[in-house]
C-alpha positions as a printed NumPy array, in Angstrom:
array([[ -4.984, -17.651, -17.142],
       [ -2.2  , -15.019, -17.159],
       [  0.444, -17.254, -15.811],
       [  1.03 , -21.164, -15.433],
       [  4.087, -22.471, -13.656],
       [  4.369, -26.171, -14.717],
       [  6.479, -29.111, -13.368],
       [  7.753, -27.635, -10.242],
       [  7.682, -28.804,  -6.442],
       [  5.482, -26.61 ,  -4.409],
       [  6.781, -26.098,  -0.87 ],
       [  4.501, -24.967,   1.937],
       [  5.115, -24.714,   5.485],
       [  3.949, -28.357,   6.108],
       [  4.594, -30.267,   3.098],
       [  6.244, -30.442,  -0.53 ],
       [  4.538, -31.931,  -3.606],
       [  4.76 , -31.84 ,  -7.359],
       [  2.103, -29.527,  -8.782],
       [  1.417, -26.706, -11.363],
       [  0.346, -23.38 , -10.124],
       [ -2.12 , -21.216, -12.261],
       [ -2.377, -17.443, -11.751],
       [ -5.02 , -15.065, -12.824],
       [ -5.737, -11.505, -11.703],
       [ -2.725, -11.546,  -9.552],
       [ -3.914, -14.368,  -7.595],
       [ -3.226, -18.125,  -7.24 ],
       [ -6.399, -19.715,  -8.73 ],
       [ -5.569, -23.441,  -9.162],
       [ -2.723, -25.833,  -7.995],
       [ -2.701, -29.545,  -9.139],
       [ -0.646, -32.018, -11.327],
       [ -0.82 , -31.461, -15.097],
       [ -3.257, -28.612, -14.896],
       [ -5.089, -28.308, -18.205],
       [ -5.525, -24.619, -18.681],
       [ -4.45 , -22.137, -21.297],
       [ -2.093, -19.247, -20.037],
       [ -0.617, -16.32 , -21.518],
       [  2.66 , -17.129, -20.068],
       [  3.886, -20.551, -19.242],
       [  7.052, -20.933, -17.085],
       [  8.81 , -24.378, -16.922],
       [  9.925, -24.99 , -13.486],
       [ 10.842, -28.669, -13.902],
       [ 13.454, -29.541, -11.089],
       [ 12.877, -26.398,  -9.191],
       [ 11.088, -25.519,  -6.204],
       [  7.977, -23.081,  -6.133],
       [  7.964, -21.193,  -2.893],
       [  5.704, -18.375,  -1.527],
       [  7.487, -14.947,  -1.393],
       [  9.218, -14.115,   1.808],
       [  7.972, -11.366,   4.045],
       [ 10.75 ,  -9.537,   5.888],
       [  9.287,  -8.347,   9.218],
       [ 12.216,  -5.879,  10.082],
       [ 13.618,  -3.5  ,   7.876],
       [ 14.724,   0.336,   8.127],
       [ 14.737,   1.941,   4.585],
       [ 15.746,   5.509,   4.406],
       [ 15.904,   5.742,   8.244],
       [ 17.633,   8.807,   9.936],
       [ 20.138,   7.368,  12.506],
       [ 23.491,   7.985,  13.898],
       [ 23.837,  11.412,  12.014],
       [ 22.949,   9.969,   8.688],
       [ 20.253,   8.175,   6.815],
       [ 20.485,   4.361,   6.068],
       [ 21.956,   3.773,   2.689],
       [ 19.029,   2.17 ,   0.806],
       [ 16.08 ,   4.203,  -0.153],
       [ 12.743,   2.75 ,  -0.41 ],
       [ 13.273,   2.046,  -4.161],
       [ 16.643,   0.528,  -3.528],
       [ 15.686,  -1.544,  -0.485],
       [ 12.464,  -2.807,  -2.114],
       [ 14.339,  -3.625,  -5.381],
       [ 16.805,  -5.647,  -3.463],
       [ 14.187,  -7.383,  -1.617],
       [ 12.458,  -8.881,  -4.727],
       [ 15.858,  -9.969,  -6.005],
       [ 16.255, -12.059,  -3.004],
       [ 12.753, -13.602,  -3.102],
       [ 11.289, -11.044,  -0.571],
       [  7.921,  -9.775,  -1.918],
       [  6.638,  -8.084,   1.308],
       [  8.637,  -5.74 ,   3.605],
       [  7.817,  -4.312,   6.858],
       [  9.301,  -0.936,   7.574],
       [  9.724,   0.957,  11.03 ],
       [  8.959,   4.613,  10.726],
       [  9.736,   6.302,  14.025],
       [  7.211,   8.632,  15.576],
       [  8.614,  11.444,  17.814],
       [  7.069,  13.986,  20.11 ],
       [  4.191,  15.815,  18.357],
       [  3.921,  13.548,  15.465],
       [  0.758,  11.21 ,  15.002],
       [  0.886,   7.666,  13.752],
       [ -1.215,   8.119,  10.546],
       [  0.558,  11.44 ,   9.569],
       [  3.821,   9.704,   9.843],
       [  2.758,   6.703,   7.88 ],
       [  1.021,   8.739,   5.27 ],
       [  4.212,  10.511,   4.42 ],
       [  5.888,   7.253,   4.056],
       [  3.24 ,   5.998,   1.846],
       [  3.605,   9.008,  -0.405],
       [  7.155,   7.959,  -1.137],
       [  6.442,   4.052,  -1.441],
       [  3.553,   4.633,  -3.841],
       [  6.229,   6.038,  -6.139],
       [  9.141,   3.833,  -5.24 ],
       [  8.143,   0.56 ,  -4.02 ],
       [  9.137,  -2.542,  -5.983],
       [  7.434,  -5.015,  -3.684],
       [  4.488,  -4.744,  -1.331],
       [  4.847,  -3.1  ,   2.03 ],
       [  3.578,  -2.853,   5.585],
       [  4.56 ,  -0.836,   8.692],
       [  5.297,  -1.325,  12.427],
       [  5.227,   2.21 ,  13.819],
       [  7.877,   2.826,  16.456],
       [  6.199,   4.898,  19.366],
       [  8.574,   7.187,  21.226],
       [  6.047,   9.538,  22.867],
       [  2.544,   9.252,  23.96 ],
       [  1.751,  12.864,  23.14 ],
       [ -0.235,  13.302,  26.426],
       [ -2.067,  10.076,  25.764],
       [ -3.267,  11.099,  22.218],
       [ -1.3  ,   8.237,  20.585],
       [ -3.063,   5.617,  22.856],
       [ -6.362,   6.911,  21.193],
       [ -4.899,   7.175,  17.867],
       [ -3.78 ,   3.605,  17.99 ],
       [ -7.465,   2.423,  17.498],
       [ -7.82 ,   4.413,  14.041],
       [ -4.186,   2.979,  13.13 ],
       [ -5.472,  -0.59 ,  13.65 ],
       [ -8.529,   0.156,  11.509],
       [ -6.098,   1.407,   8.815],
       [ -4.158,  -1.998,   8.952],
       [ -1.219,  -0.916,  11.085],
       [ -1.641,  -3.598,  13.63 ],
       [  1.81 ,  -3.615,  15.154],
       [  3.835,  -0.935,  17.094],
       [  7.523,  -0.849,  18.443],
       [  9.064,  -0.103,  21.564],
       [ 12.933,   0.714,  21.947],
       [ 14.314,  -0.101,  25.481],
       [ 17.422,   1.644,  24.286],
       [ 18.573,   4.923,  22.354],
       [ 17.843,   7.164,  25.307],
       [ 20.013,  10.029,  24.023],
       [ 18.151,   9.695,  20.514],
       [ 14.794,  10.202,  22.231],
       [ 13.555,   7.034,  21.32 ],
       [ 13.497,   4.849,  24.421],
       [ 10.504,   4.039,  26.527],
       [ 10.419,   3.319,  30.141],
       [  8.615,   0.304,  31.747],
       [  5.563,   2.155,  32.42 ],
       [  5.075,   3.359,  28.792],
       [  5.823,  -0.248,  27.724],
       [  3.062,  -1.632,  30.045],
       [  0.642,   0.895,  28.797],
       [  1.302,   0.193,  25.18 ],
       [  1.098,  -3.583,  25.614],
       [ -2.199,  -3.325,  27.319],
       [ -3.608,  -0.931,  24.722],
       [ -2.469,  -3.055,  21.933],
       [ -4.093,  -6.108,  23.441],
       [ -7.403,  -4.236,  23.649],
       [ -7.1  ,  -3.49 ,  20.006],
       [ -6.062,  -6.9  ,  18.922],
       [ -2.634,  -5.367,  18.043],
       [  0.989,  -6.424,  18.869],
       [  3.897,  -4.7  ,  20.558],
       [  7.454,  -5.383,  19.036],
       [ 10.294,  -4.915,  21.46 ],
       [ 13.93 ,  -3.961,  20.936],
       [ 15.389,  -5.349,  24.279],
       [ 18.678,  -4.368,  25.631],
       [ 19.462,  -2.418,  29.039],
       [ 20.306,   1.299,  28.36 ],
       [ 21.771,   1.897,  31.695],
       [ 24.269,  -0.929,  31.649],
       [ 25.142,   0.064,  28.112],
       [ 25.798,   3.537,  29.129],
       [ 27.702,   2.434,  32.326],
       [ 30.059,   0.137,  30.327],
       [ 30.521,   2.554,  27.343],
       [ 31.827,   5.239,  29.691],
       [ 34.099,   2.715,  31.361],
       [ 35.781,   1.623,  28.126],
       [ 36.029,   5.136,  26.5  ],
       [ 37.802,   6.189,  29.875],
       [ 40.17 ,   3.352,  29.512],
       [ 40.902,   4.113,  25.759],
       [ 39.194,   0.998,  24.498],
       [ 37.475,   2.292,  21.453],
       [ 37.667,  -0.454,  18.793],
       [ 34.557,  -2.254,  17.367],
       [ 35.323,  -5.122,  19.712],
       [ 34.122,  -2.824,  22.647],
       [ 30.733,  -2.192,  20.795],
       [ 30.212,  -5.876,  21.626],
       [ 31.545,  -5.612,  25.198],
       [ 29.476,  -2.664,  25.986],
       [ 26.399,  -4.728,  25.313],
       [ 27.328,  -8.32 ,  25.812],
       [ 24.946, -11.222,  26.375],
       [ 23.734, -10.632,  29.909],
       [ 22.821,  -6.725,  28.931],
       [ 20.397,  -8.063,  26.304],
       [ 19.221, -11.004,  28.404],
       [ 18.017,  -8.682,  31.325],
       [ 15.914,  -6.598,  28.992],
       [ 14.45 ,  -9.82 ,  27.286],
       [ 13.534, -11.321,  30.584],
       [ 11.975,  -7.859,  31.659],
       [  9.767,  -7.868,  28.614],
       [  8.763, -11.411,  28.966],
       [  7.967, -10.748,  32.777],
       [  5.863,  -7.695,  31.84 ],
       [  4.087,  -9.384,  29.017],
       [  3.352, -12.822,  31.065],
       [  2.074, -10.99 ,  34.108],
       [ -0.076,  -8.525,  32.094],
       [ -1.162, -11.462,  29.862],
       [ -0.475,  -9.499,  26.661],
       [  1.367, -10.743,  23.506],
       [  4.669,  -9.45 ,  22.63 ],
       [  7.118, -10.037,  19.664],
       [ 10.709,  -9.502,  20.489],
       [ 12.817,  -8.508,  17.578],
       [ 16.322,  -9.601,  16.562],
       [ 16.97 , -12.177,  19.399],
       [ 20.724, -12.708,  19.755],
       [ 21.511, -14.334,  23.124],
       [ 20.95 , -17.679,  24.847],
       [ 19.88 , -16.575,  28.286],
       [ 17.18 , -14.172,  26.798],
       [ 16.091, -16.945,  24.459],
       [ 15.818, -19.38 ,  27.139],
       [ 13.484, -17.067,  29.107],
       [ 11.132, -16.753,  26.094],
       [ 11.244, -20.595,  25.699],
       [ 10.138, -21.134,  29.209],
       [  7.341, -18.437,  28.924],
       [  6.075, -20.117,  25.693],
       [  6.038, -23.523,  27.39 ],
       [  3.851, -22.018,  30.155],
       [  1.285, -20.904,  27.691],
       [  2.203, -17.171,  27.348],
       [  2.01 , -15.342,  23.939],
       [  5.696, -14.641,  23.431],
       [  6.874, -14.54 ,  19.737],
       [ 10.548, -14.463,  18.76 ],
       [ 12.363, -13.203,  15.83 ],
       [ 16.097, -13.71 ,  14.961],
       [ 18.238, -12.608,  12.192],
       [ 20.617, -14.175,   9.762],
       [ 23.597, -12.375,  10.863],
       [ 23.209, -13.965,  14.389],
       [ 22.994, -17.39 ,  12.857],
       [ 26.106, -16.876,  10.688],
       [ 28.65 , -14.626,  12.54 ],
       [ 29.78 , -14.42 ,  16.273],
       [ 31.308, -11.551,  18.097],
       [ 34.66 , -12.698,  16.772],
       [ 33.857, -10.398,  13.652],
       [ 34.342,  -7.43 ,  15.928],
       [ 38.095,  -8.352,  16.317],
       [ 38.561,  -8.123,  12.555],
       [ 40.313,  -5.112,  10.768],
       [ 36.724,  -4.374,   9.16 ],
       [ 34.905,  -5.194,  12.484],
       [ 33.114,  -1.68 ,  12.348],
       [ 31.218,  -2.852,   9.316],
       [ 29.43 ,  -5.524,  11.396],
       [ 28.281,  -3.018,  14.209],
       [ 24.697,  -3.422,  14.643],
       [ 22.408,  -3.501,  17.872],
       [ 22.242,  -5.932,  19.454],
       [ 25.739,  -7.129,  18.43 ],
       [ 26.526, -10.706,  17.299],
       [ 27.205, -12.67 ,  20.269],
       [ 29.393, -15.722,  21.286],
       [ 29.31 , -19.251,  19.749],
       [ 26.971, -20.514,  22.767],
       [ 24.337, -18.179,  21.963],
       [ 24.527, -18.952,  18.014],
       [ 24.227, -22.503,  18.938],
       [ 21.185, -21.901,  21.092],
       [ 19.546, -19.964,  18.298],
       [ 19.972, -22.813,  15.711],
       [ 18.541, -25.368,  18.257],
       [ 15.577, -23.028,  18.678],
       [ 15.114, -22.558,  14.932],
       [ 15.123, -26.441,  14.412],
       [ 12.734, -26.955,  17.393],
       [ 10.114, -24.321,  16.435],
       [ 10.859, -22.054,  19.475],
       [ 11.951, -19.24 ,  17.235],
       [  9.013, -17.969,  15.091],
       [ 10.492, -15.729,  12.368],
       [ 13.69 , -14.826,  10.807],
       [ 14.129, -11.297,   9.489],
       [ 16.907,  -8.978,   8.742],
       [ 16.931,  -5.588,  10.645],
       [ 18.122,  -4.516,   7.27 ],
       [ 19.761,  -1.119,   7.86 ],
       [ 22.961,  -0.554,   5.815],
       [ 25.35 ,   2.382,   5.941],
       [ 28.081,   3.356,   3.498],
       [ 31.701,   2.327,   4.44 ],
       [ 32.753,   5.854,   4.828],
       [ 29.999,   6.43 ,   7.552],
       [ 30.987,   3.381,   9.088],
       [ 34.639,   4.8  ,   9.116],
       [ 33.368,   7.635,  11.312],
       [ 33.83 ,   5.168,  14.158],
       [ 37.158,   3.825,  13.185],
       [ 38.756,   5.204,  16.591],
       [ 35.551,   5.379,  18.346],
       [ 32.878,   2.688,  18.406],
       [ 30.329,   5.011,  19.751],
       [ 30.476,   6.935,  16.381],
       [ 29.661,   3.932,  14.108],
       [ 26.12 ,   4.071,  12.647],
       [ 24.456,   0.823,  13.827],
       [ 23.123,  -1.55 ,  11.036],
       [ 23.989,  -4.048,   8.365],
       [ 22.486,  -5.144,   4.834],
       [ 20.371,  -8.355,   4.661],
       [ 17.096,  -7.972,   2.791],
       [ 18.372,  -9.53 ,  -0.264],
       [ 20.112, -12.353,   1.665],
       [ 17.45 , -13.466,   3.973],
       [ 15.66 , -16.062,   1.906],
       [ 18.83 , -17.409,   0.056],
       [ 20.523, -17.898,   3.472],
       [ 17.699, -19.773,   4.945],
       [ 17.166, -21.89 ,   2.013],
       [ 20.73 , -22.642,   1.641],
       [ 20.47 , -24.001,   5.3  ],
       [ 17.455, -26.043,   4.084],
       [ 19.504, -27.211,   1.008],
       [ 22.512, -28.493,   3.27 ],
       [ 20.034, -30.346,   5.454],
       [ 20.331, -27.875,   8.546],
       [ 16.535, -27.437,   8.317],
       [ 13.852, -28.478,   5.928],
       [ 12.655, -26.392,   3.176],
       [  9.134, -26.334,   4.751],
       [ 10.739, -24.705,   7.852],
       [ 12.53 , -22.223,   5.839],
       [  9.127, -21.348,   4.38 ],
       [  7.504, -21.209,   7.763],
       [ 10.061, -18.959,   9.307],
       [ 10.593, -16.398,   6.448],
       [  6.96 , -16.463,   5.038],
       [  4.031, -18.288,   6.479],
       [  4.523, -17.533,  10.078],
       [  5.333, -13.719,   9.427],
       [  1.999, -13.547,   7.333],
       [ -0.03 , -15.338,  10.199],
       [  1.464, -13.352,  13.008],
       [  1.101,  -9.937,  11.594],
       [ -2.204, -10.43 ,   9.77 ],
       [ -1.105, -10.519,   6.059],
       [ -4.139, -12.743,   5.037],
       [ -3.279, -12.812,   1.366],
       [  0.382, -13.473,   1.831],
       [  2.512, -16.275,   3.054],
       [  1.609, -19.485,   1.209],
       [  1.306, -21.188,  -2.215],
       [ -2.529, -21.682,  -1.833],
       [ -5.523, -20.936,  -3.818],
       [ -6.89 , -17.408,  -3.118],
       [ -3.627, -16.12 ,  -1.979],
       [ -1.551, -13.386,  -3.849],
       [  0.652, -14.832,  -6.375],
       [  3.862, -13.823,  -4.746],
       [  5.97 , -16.731,  -6.05 ],
       [  9.742, -17.527,  -5.802],
       [ 11.241, -20.146,  -8.112],
       [ 14.373, -21.639,  -6.605],
       [ 17.016, -23.57 ,  -8.258],
       [ 18.518, -26.024,  -5.743],
       [ 21.572, -26.605,  -7.972],
       [ 22.642, -22.969,  -8.648],
       [ 25.845, -22.028,  -7.019],
       [ 26.048, -18.319,  -6.001],
       [ 28.544, -16.202,  -4.114],
       [ 27.232, -13.085,  -2.459],
       [ 29.19 ,  -9.795,  -3.522],
       [ 28.406,  -6.142,  -3.306],
       [ 28.702,  -6.226,  -7.014],
       [ 25.7  ,  -8.714,  -7.716],
       [ 23.379,  -7.185,  -5.182],
       [ 20.68 ,  -4.75 ,  -6.141],
       [ 20.998,  -2.022,  -3.187],
       [ 22.59 ,   1.334,  -3.046],
       [ 25.232,   0.388,  -0.322],
       [ 29.164,  -0.017,  -1.197],
       [ 29.875,  -2.94 ,   1.061],
       [ 28.187,  -5.921,   2.611],
       [ 28.882,  -8.205,   5.531],
       [ 28.035, -11.171,   3.394],
       [ 30.814, -10.438,   0.922],
       [ 32.12 , -13.914,  -0.448],
       [ 29.456, -15.846,   1.24 ],
       [ 28.794, -19.104,  -0.852],
       [ 25.273, -20.494,  -1.133],
       [ 24.177, -23.624,  -2.796],
       [ 20.908, -22.987,  -4.372],
       [ 19.517, -19.46 ,  -5.339],
       [ 16.101, -17.964,  -6.366],
       [ 16.019, -17.567, -10.334],
       [ 12.624, -15.906, -10.524],
       [ 10.365, -13.603,  -8.198],
       [  6.798, -12.904,  -9.084],
       [  4.832, -10.221,  -7.193],
       [  1.138, -10.648,  -7.522],
       [  1.683, -12.741, -10.739],
       [  4.197, -10.238, -12.398],
       [  7.647, -10.994, -13.053],
       [ 10.04 ,  -8.811, -11.023],
       [ 13.347, -10.671, -10.877],
       [ 14.691, -12.84 , -13.512],
       [ 18.09 , -14.611, -13.185],
       [ 19.967, -11.893, -11.635],
       [ 18.121,  -8.975, -13.11 ],
       [ 15.387,  -6.658, -11.658],
       [ 12.793,  -6.484, -14.33 ],
       [  9.968,  -4.808, -12.324],
       [  8.834,  -1.063, -12.038],
       [  9.246,   1.211,  -9.145],
       [  5.67 ,   1.863,  -7.868],
       [  4.31 ,  -1.504,  -8.419],
       [  4.184,  -2.351,  -4.796],
       [  0.923,  -2.023,  -2.819],
       [  0.208,  -1.259,   0.716],
       [ -0.745,  -4.257,   2.712],
       [ -3.635,  -3.556,   5.022],
       [ -3.313,  -6.069,   7.821],
       [ -6.119,  -7.856,  10.014],
       [ -5.861,  -7.54 ,  13.741],
       [ -5.35 , -10.648,  16.011]])
């Protein structure tokens, strides 16, 4: 065998048990107590947890937005990912008028083949149907393993928004193909109306980013998406859920048997809209914004009850000087925060403190993502799966700081956050890529994940 991880406690989405894990050819080939195998490398995991690598279903690497480009290149973002135990990222390339899905994805793959430090997949954002050609091309994209597509119900001025008719066409087409539509749900007209009002009144601080798109503005769009998907009998995946009212609509639809899937993010579980009153409030500007305590409580309740399906990051950091563009005008703040390196440690800390179980953390960050998005070789410590493995020390104390992260940004909203328990090693298909604080992988070692359809 290439690798034997001995003496640890294996954690799956349903159970935990003491076992050794044997790896060969990049795959998990045996799991059991006191495995009698010879291995080139033996790792003692006594007293530690052995987890499947996380899959971050929502990242924006090297993304043009707000007059700049997100701070993490594919190299920096995927390097940060593995250092936080994320072994697969999903990126969101944005298709614009005249562009094809496969042409866009092809250009991203060329970069990732050289830079990726973890495995990668794509959700393609559709912004223009190119006279219907995109609906045809979606079939070929699904055959190539791109089985999810995104619709923005916002960003009208940026040319990214879809209307209800286009959303419906894409929902129906995706269902035909066994694919999924992911939706960013907020009401653009209400955001424009409220933004105009606040600017007129000279209310320009980061607090008014939240006030321009509060709970009910997100909730209306959540409910609209649920309405269309339920009545059209199509699956839908709502990204970065942040509000109680919209979440309740999703839970009701789920209880009625509709295929509604819900993602939330660590920032909504940790922070409330009060951060926008801070002197550095602009650093927390993302869309949708963090909401009030009532919404945060509802998210945690749904995390515990199983009504939220995944936790992902919406990783889209910008440099502090870029955030400062909006110091006196919240509309000029590039939207996005860091998170890819913090996802798994944050959710595992919640498990370590007893807020959720370790099995639930694995389910939310790994197993469910792999199942929902057709990553057949990912998401579990199981024979035959890729050996994407994280060794986690429950007793290791760690304080997040920009100085110990592995991205290219110059600040983080997670600065000073104390975690009890932290990953000490990450293996990508059996190869050590992160070791006790250090990235030890090689850019370009990440592989494209060809996904199966639903």
